[in-house]
ZAMARGU-4260 file (C-alpha; in steps of 0.2 Angstrom, whole numbers, plus 5000, padded with zeros to 4 digits):
<rodrens>
0) 4931/5145/5159 | 4933/5137/5176 | 4946/5139/5190 | 4954/5129/5204 | 4958/5136/5221
5) 4975/5138/5228 | 4968/5130/5244 | 4980/5137/5257 | 4980/5155/5250 | 4961/5156/5247
10) 4957/5148/5264 | 4969/5160/5273 | 4962/5175/5264 | 4944/5171/5268 | 4949/5170/5287
15) 4960/5185/5287 | 4946/5195/5279 | 4935/5190/5294 | 4923/5179/5285 | 4919/5160/5287
20) 4915/5147/5273 | 4898/5146/5281 | 4895/5165/5280 | 4901/5166/5262 | 4892/5151/5256
25) 4876/5157/5264 | 4878/5174/5255 | 4880/5164/5239 | 4865/5153/5241 | 4876/5137/5243
30) 4878/5124/5256 | 4895/5126/5266 | 4900/5109/5260 | 4898/5115/5242 | 4910/5130/5244
35) 4922/5119/5254 | 4923/5107/5240 | 4927/5121/5228 | 4941/5127/5239 | 4948/5110/5242
40) 4947/5107/5223 | 4934/5093/5223 | 4924/5105/5212 | 4928/5120/5200 | 4924/5138/5203
45) 4914/5146/5189 | 4917/5165/5185 | 4900/5168/5193 | 4906/5160/5209 | 4921/5172/5209
50) 4911/5187/5205 | 4900/5183/5220 | 4914/5180/5232 | 4923/5196/5227 | 4908/5206/5230
55) 4905/5198/5247 | 4923/5201/5253 | 4925/5217/5244 | 4940/5213/5234 | 4945/5216/5215
60) 4941/5200/5205 | 4957/5202/5195 | 4967/5202/5211 | 4958/5187/5218 | 4961/5177/5202
65) 4979/5182/5201 | 4983/5178/5219 | 4971/5164/5225 | 4966/5154/5210 | 4974/5144/5197
70) 4967/5144/5179 | 4962/5127/5174 | 4971/5129/5157 | 4988/5132/5167 | 4986/5116/5177
75) 4983/5106/5161 | 4998/5114/5152 | 5009/5109/5167 | 5003/5091/5166 | 5006/5091/5147
80) 5023/5099/5150 | 5028/5086/5163 | 5022/5072/5152 | 5035/5078/5138 | 5050/5074/5149
</rodrens>
């Protein structure tokens, strides 16, 4: 399963926790542009990405998913729902 970020919520959360994209991406072994693209929804987060971020910023993964990410399946369901009108 893959996830899309809620761009504003996830970006603000990272900043409020005192982290930068650069610091988190370095800890994940990614280039900062790769993580930025995931946050900007140019790329999808994997569950492994989420686990790593949650460990780095010390937050429960369920809380992070609930508040800062949108499950891909929900996005697809909304597109289908809008198409039915």
